[in-house]
C-alpha positions in Angstrom: 115.0 98.6 129.7 112.8 96.4 127.5 109.6 98.0 128.9 111.0 101.5 128.4 111.8 100.7 124.7 108.3 99.3 124.3 106.8 102.6 125.6 109.0 104.5 123.1 107.7 102.3 120.3 104.1 102.8 121.3 104.1 106.5 122.1 106.3 107.8 119.2 103.8 107.0 116.4 101.0 108.7 118.4 103.2 111.8 118.9 104.0 111.9 115.2 100.3 111.7 114.3 99.5 114.5 116.7 102.3 116.6 115.3 100.7 116.2 111.9 98.1 118.7 113.0 100.8 121.2 113.5 102.9 120.2 110.5 100.1 121.0 108.0 98.3 123.8 109.8 100.3 126.6 108.1 99.6 125.2 104.6 95.9 124.9 105.6 95.7 128.5 106.5 97.3 129.4 103.2 94.7 127.4 101.3 91.9 129.3 103.1 93.3 132.8 103.1 96.3 133.2 100.8 98.3 134.6 103.7 101.8 133.1 104.2 104.8 134.4 105.9 103.0 137.6 106.9 102.2 138.4 103.3 99.4 137.9 100.8 100.6 135.5 98.0 99.8 136.3 94.4 97.3 133.4 94.3 95.6 134.8 97.4 95.0 138.4 96.2 91.3 137.7 95.8 91.0 135.6 99.0 89.7 136.5 102.4 90.3 139.8 104.2 92.5 140.0 107.3 89.5 140.1 109.6 88.1 137.0 107.9 91.6 135.4 108.2 91.6 135.8 111.9 88.1 134.4 112.2 89.1 131.2 110.4 92.2 130.9 112.4 90.4 131.2 115.8 87.0 129.6 115.1 87.7 126.9 112.5 91.4 126.0 112.9 92.2 126.7 116.6 95.6 127.7 115.2 98.3 127.2 117.8 100.0 130.3 119.2 103.5 129.6 117.8 102.2 129.6 114.2 101.3 133.3 114.8 105.0 133.8 115.4 105.8 131.8 112.3 103.8 134.3 110.2 106.5 136.9 110.6 109.2 134.5 109.4 109.7 134.9 105.6 112.2 133.9 102.9 115.1 131.6 103.8 114.2 131.4 107.4 110.8 130.1 106.6 112.3 127.5 104.2 114.6 126.3 106.9 111.7 126.0 109.3 109.9 123.7 106.9 113.1 121.6 106.6 113.3 121.2 110.3 109.7 120.1 110.5 110.3 117.5 107.8 113.3 116.3 109.7 111.2 115.7 112.8 109.0 113.3 110.8 112.0 111.3 109.7 113.6 111.4 113.1 110.4 109.9 114.6 110.6 107.0 112.2 114.3 106.5 113.1 113.5 106.5 116.8 110.8 103.9 116.4 113.1 101.7 114.3 116.0 101.9 116.6 113.9 101.3 119.7 112.3 98.2 118.2 115.7 96.9 117.0 117.2 97.4 120.5 114.3 95.7 122.2 114.6 92.7 119.9 118.3 92.5 120.6 117.9 92.9 124.4 115.1 90.2 124.5 117.1 88.1 122.0 114.1 87.6 119.8 113.9 87.0 116.1 110.3 86.5 115.0 109.5 84.4 112.0 107.5 87.2 110.6 110.7 89.2 110.0 111.8 86.7 107.4 109.3 88.0 104.8 111.2 91.4 104.8 114.7 89.9 104.4 114.7 89.5 100.6 113.8 93.2 100.1 116.3 94.4 102.7 119.2 92.2 101.3 118.6 93.5 97.8 118.5 97.1 99.1 121.8 96.5 101.0 123.4 95.0 97.8 122.3 97.9 95.7 123.5 100.4 98.2 127.0 98.8 98.4 127.3 98.6 94.6 126.3 102.2 94.3 129.0 103.3 96.8 131.6 101.2 95.0 130.9 102.0 91.4 129.4 105.5 91.2 132.1 107.9 89.9 131.2 110.9 92.1 131.5 109.9 95.8 129.6 113.0 97.1 126.6 112.3 94.8 126.7 108.6 95.7 126.6 109.4 99.4 123.6 111.7 98.9 121.9 108.8 97.0 122.7 106.6 100.0 121.1 109.0 102.4 118.0 109.4 100.2 117.8 105.6 99.8 117.9 104.9 103.5 115.1 107.4 104.0 113.2 105.7 101.3 113.6 102.2 102.6 113.3 103.2 106.3 109.5 102.4 106.6 110.2 98.8 105.4 113.0 98.4 107.9 110.7 99.8 110.6 108.0 97.4 109.7 110.4 94.5 110.0 111.7 95.7 113.4 108.1 96.2 114.7 107.3 92.5 114.2 106.8 91.3 117.8 106.4 94.8 119.2 102.9 95.6 118.0 100.1 93.5 119.4 96.3 93.5 119.1 95.9 95.8 122.1 98.2 98.4 120.7 96.7 98.3 117.2 93.3 99.2 118.6 94.8 102.2 120.5 96.7 103.2 117.4 93.5 102.9 115.3 91.6 105.2 117.7 94.3 107.8 117.4 94.3 107.5 113.6 90.5 108.0 113.5 90.9 111.0 115.8 93.4 112.7 113.5 91.3 111.7 110.5 88.2 113.3 111.9 90.1 116.6 112.2 91.4 116.1 108.7 87.9 115.5 107.4 86.6 118.6 109.2 89.2 120.8 107.6 88.4 119.3 104.2 84.8 120.5 104.7 85.9 123.9 105.6 88.3 124.0 102.7 85.6 122.8 100.3 83.6 126.0 100.9 86.2 128.6 101.8 89.6 127.7 100.2 91.3 129.5 97.2 90.3 126.6 94.9 93.9 125.8 94.1 92.8 122.8 92.0 89.9 124.6 90.3 86.2 124.4 91.0 83.6 121.7 90.5 79.9 121.4 91.3 78.2 124.5 92.6 81.5 126.4 92.3 83.0 124.6 95.3 86.6 123.6 95.5 87.4 120.7 93.2 90.1 118.9 95.3 90.7 119.5 99.0 93.7 118.1 100.9 92.9 118.8 104.5 95.9 118.0 106.7 97.8 116.2 104.0 100.1 118.1 101.6 98.6 116.8 98.4 95.1 115.5 97.4 96.1 112.0 96.3 97.9 111.2 99.6 94.9 112.7 101.3 92.7 110.1 99.5 95.1 107.4 100.7 94.9 108.6 104.3 91.1 108.5 104.1 91.2 104.9 102.8 93.7 103.8 105.4 91.6 105.4 108.2 88.5 103.5 107.0 90.7 100.3 106.8 91.8 100.6 110.4 88.3 101.4 111.6 86.6 98.5 109.8 89.1 95.8 110.9 90.2 97.0 114.3 87.3 99.1 115.7 84.3 97.3 114.3 82.3 97.6 117.6 83.2 101.3 118.1 80.3 103.8 118.3 82.0 105.9 115.6 82.6 103.0 113.2 79.7 103.7 110.9 80.3 107.4 110.8 84.0 107.0 110.3 83.4 104.7 107.3 81.0 107.2 105.9 83.4 110.1 106.5 86.2 108.0 104.9 84.2 107.6 101.7 83.3 111.3 101.5 86.8 112.3 102.3 88.1 110.1 99.5 85.6 111.8 97.1 86.6 115.3 98.3 90.3 114.5 97.6 89.4 113.9 93.9 91.8 110.9 93.8 90.8 108.3 91.2 92.8 105.7 93.2 90.6 106.3 96.2 87.4 105.6 94.2 88.9 102.4 92.8 89.8 101.3 96.3 86.4 101.9 97.7 84.6 100.2 94.9 86.9 97.2 95.1 86.7 97.0 98.9 82.9 97.2 98.8 82.8 94.3 96.4 85.3 92.1 98.2 83.6 92.6 101.6 80.1 92.1 100.3 78.1 89.0 101.3 80.3 88.7 104.4 83.3 88.1 102.3 82.0 84.9 100.6 82.5 84.1 96.9 85.9 85.7 96.9 87.2 84.0 93.8 84.1 85.0 91.9 84.5 88.6 93.0 88.2 88.7 92.0 87.3 87.4 88.6 84.5 89.9 88.2 86.4 92.9 89.6 88.2 93.9 86.4 84.9 94.0 84.5 83.3 96.2 87.2 86.4 98.4 87.2 86.0 99.3 83.5 82.7 101.4 83.9 84.1 102.9 87.1 87.2 104.0 85.2 85.3 105.7 82.4 83.2 107.6 84.9 86.1 108.7 87.1 86.2 112.2 85.5 82.5 112.7 86.3 82.7 111.2 89.8 85.7 113.2 90.9 84.8 116.4 89.1 88.2 116.5 87.4 87.0 115.8 83.8 89.6 114.6 81.4 92.4 115.8 83.6 92.2 112.6 85.6 92.7 110.4 82.5 95.7 112.5 81.4 97.2 111.9 84.9 96.5 108.1 84.7 97.9 107.9 81.2 101.2 109.7 82.2 101.7 107.3 85.1 100.8 104.3 83.0 103.4 105.2 80.3 106.0 105.8 83.0 105.2 102.5 84.6 105.6 100.6 81.3 108.9 102.4 80.5 110.2 101.3 83.9 110.0 97.7 82.8 111.6 98.5 79.5 114.6 100.5 81.0 115.5 98.8 84.3 117.6 95.7 84.6 117.1 92.7 86.8 119.3 94.3 89.4 120.1 98.1 89.6 123.0 99.4 91.6 121.3 102.8 91.9 120.0 102.7 95.5 118.2 106.0 96.2 118.3 107.5 92.7 114.5 107.5 92.3 113.3 109.1 95.6 111.8 112.3 96.6 114.8 113.0 98.8 117.2 112.6 95.9 115.2 115.2 94.0 116.2 117.7 96.7 119.8 116.5 97.3 121.0 115.8 93.8 118.2 117.1 91.5 120.2 116.9 88.2 121.1 113.2 88.6 118.0 111.9 90.3 114.9 110.3 88.7 111.4 111.4 89.4 109.6 108.7 91.4 106.2 109.0 89.9 105.0 105.8 91.6 106.1 103.2 94.1 106.9 100.7 91.4 109.0 103.1 89.4 110.9 103.9 92.6 111.5 100.3 93.4 112.4 99.5 89.8 115.1 102.2 89.3 116.4 101.8 92.9 116.6 98.1 93.1 115.7 96.6 89.7 113.1 94.0 88.8 114.2 91.8 91.6 113.3 94.6 94.0 109.8 94.8 92.6 109.7 91.0 92.8 110.7 91.1 96.5 107.9 93.6 97.2 105.4 91.3 95.5 106.6 88.4 97.6 105.8 90.4 100.7 102.2 90.7 99.6 102.0 87.1 98.5 103.1 86.1 102.0 100.4 88.4 103.5 97.8 86.8 101.2 98.7 83.3 102.2 98.5 84.2 105.9 95.2 85.9 105.3 93.7 82.9 103.5 95.0 80.6 106.1 93.4 82.7 108.9 90.2 83.2 106.8 90.8 87.0 106.9 90.2 89.5 104.2 92.3 92.2 105.9 95.5 91.6 103.9 93.4 91.5 100.7 92.0 94.9 101.3 95.4 96.2 102.4 97.0 94.8 99.2 94.3 96.6 97.1 95.0 99.9 98.8 98.8 99.5 98.4 98.7 98.3 94.8 96.2 100.9 93.5 97.8 103.9 95.2 101.3 102.6 94.4 100.7 103.6 90.8 100.5 107.3 91.7 102.4 107.8 95.0 105.8 106.8 96.2 104.3 105.2 99.3 107.4 104.8 101.4 108.0 108.6 101.4 104.4 109.7 101.9 103.9 110.8 105.5 101.8 109.9 107.5 100.7 107.0 105.2 104.1 105.3 105.4 103.8 105.3 109.2 100.4 103.7 109.1 101.6 101.1 106.6 104.6 100.2 108.6 102.7 99.8 111.9 100.1 97.6 110.2 102.8 95.4 108.5 104.6 94.9 111.9 101.3 94.0 113.6 100.1 91.7 110.9 103.2 89.5 110.5 103.3 89.1 114.2 99.7 88.5 115.0 99.0 86.2 112.1 102.3 84.3 112.0 104.6 84.6 115.0 101.7 83.9 117.4 100.5 80.9 115.4 102.9 78.2 116.4 101.1 75.5 114.3 101.1 77.5 111.1 104.5 76.4 109.7 103.8 72.7 110.4 100.4 72.7 108.9 101.4 74.8 105.8 104.5 72.5 105.3 102.3 69.4 105.5 99.8 70.8 103.0 102.5 71.7 100.5 104.1 68.3 100.8 100.8 66.6 100.5 99.9 68.6 97.4 103.3 67.7 95.8 
């Protein structure tokens, strides 16, 4: 039984990544042609002809047969189909979480790495219980609970994966991520030249922001950065390593995401000189970030729009700390799912920190920070910069994306967290003794 559950844990993430190709293909064809649901949309009136549409479907996209059937589905039926597809994504995460939990119970294992997730999960549980007990409308509070569970699920999954993701699997997973990323990058190039320019045009009248397989440009930039992260740290000797890193950088640029540019500049600085002089680099990083910030509009081709976007998120971020209390019994109120289930009563989760703040309070944000502090300590102890780069990716993109609800990025983040806190802590039996001795000696 344990081996069967392990296979479920290992195969389901790969299936979800493969299905991503099918999840996003329909939107990709819309970007290129303007055709959706068997009709030409208003934004696609000046796009490609039907003959050209067929050419791109067959030659560029290799569009699966069943999507040709989907083209005749319009209106409410098409909306329901998209809901079912979204449900499959969440169902996959639930399957992974339950399989990992059952395997841990059957094998009677509780790995030390799971402890770093406990504060966040206990705070979430307390907030969920308080919400159910105190919210005046039970139907709305139940919808908030469902939205909150969906929101915190990647964190629960990461905790359950500790002990179920080893070095061998993370290499296989990384190869699969890179394969999906290459297809994503290829579609970005096609979209760059032939899309409807939904986000305007830039240099040489080419599309300004292209999203590839991901639903929005900024999450597409995050996917590019995570793909480069997995390649650099887990496939360094692969033949495609150099090209994958180059493609990751270009893909980040094509997404037009300012966060992706920050991440790449910061990662290049941290990893330079074979990772030496880390403290000097961390001190110098803010100074280097300033000129990068003031050139983001030129680099991304978005002009002043990118600064307006950053300003809005910064204001919302500051207001979060002014409005939220230490503990918030509003579990699930600031989630994307709540926007659908109870739109009138929900808060817009403009960023990961806003979401954690309004859902759990300042203690929730603090528990999230503790998670990364633990990763940093392990990284420094193991002389590894991997958690440093991961923290940079998470922190920077966290300002503009609700990361726990951004598929497939939440899947990649959960798998890595489960791997890291197992490989760097649970397998190192001497870590606790040495760390405790050092702390006592310092005191």
